C-alpha positions, 0 to 999 in steps of 0.5 A, a space after each residue: 500499499 502506498 504511504 509517505 515511505 513509497 518512492 516510488 507506485 508501479 500500479 494497473 490492471 492484472 495480468 499487465 506486467 505488474 510482477 515483471 514490472 516490479 521485480 526488475 524496479 526492484 532488482 536494479 534499485 536495490 528497494 525495500 518492499 515498501 519503498 514500492 506501491 505495487 499490486 492492488 490493482 486499485 485507483 486508490 493507489 495512483 490517487 493516493 500516489 500524485 497526492 503525495 508526490 510520488 513517480 508513478 508507473 502506470 501499467 496498462 496492456 491491450 484489453 485482448 490479452 490482459 482480459 484473457 490472462 486474468 480469466 484463464 487465472 481467475 475462470 470463475 470470472 466472466 468475461 464482460 465482468 474483467 472488460 468492465 472492470 477494465 474500463 472501471 480501473 483506467 476511466 478515472 484515472 485518465 484525467 490525473 494524466 499528468 500524475 504518472 508515465 504510462 508504461 504498455 505491456 509490450 514496452 515494459 517487456 522489452 524497454 523497461 530502461 526507456 520507461 525509467 528515463 521517462 520517470 526520471 525526467 518527468 518526476 526528476 528523479 536519478 533512479 537506476 534504469 532497467 538494462 536491455 541488453 543484460 542476460 545476467 540481470 534479465 537472468 536474475 529477475 526472472 528467478 525470482 519471480 518464478 521463485 515466486 510463483 512456485 511459492 504463492 502458487 506452485 507452479 501452476 502454468 496459469 498462474 505464471 507470470 511470465 509467457 509460456 506455451 501452455 498458457 497461451 493455448 489457454 489464453 487462446 480459447 477464451 472468446 471475446 467478441 471484440 464487437 460489443 459496445 464493451 469490449 470496444 469501450 475497452 479498447 479504446 480507452 488503451 488506445 487513448 492511453 498508450 499516446 499519452 507519452 
């Protein structure tokens, strides 16, 4: 939870590279867990951070991928409910867009150093950048993430925090009608956010 001791907040809708973004940031900046606001997946984390003048990375992923991944992990959640939650999470925060850096899923995975550089520039910080081509650091971060998965979720494929062929096959089985008004609303929100930075 965000407190006055939080140095950065990294939040987003579930399955939007939250775990990777937090572990990678923590790894290169040698931070304590209580110095990062993360993984509550609620607007209040972002709103409070802006109020406290804490730097924020707001994670976002294409709704098709985010919702499919969430429904695979939590098969009791209907697709429409997941889409509604996606819209609800991002809709109201858009008005606060000057208070955070937007980080799209693919950019987090491939160019996280660029995102942290944007944070440093926007909030006058000096966080260490995540090195793009350091295989040793990348492997160390993935090892930490895998250890978390084994500890919390017994390594279940549906709960993995990284790409996996079997998980992708399960995601492909989740049917989402892209022509519905709800999906189009979620897609419109995603497109608006990706134009912010």
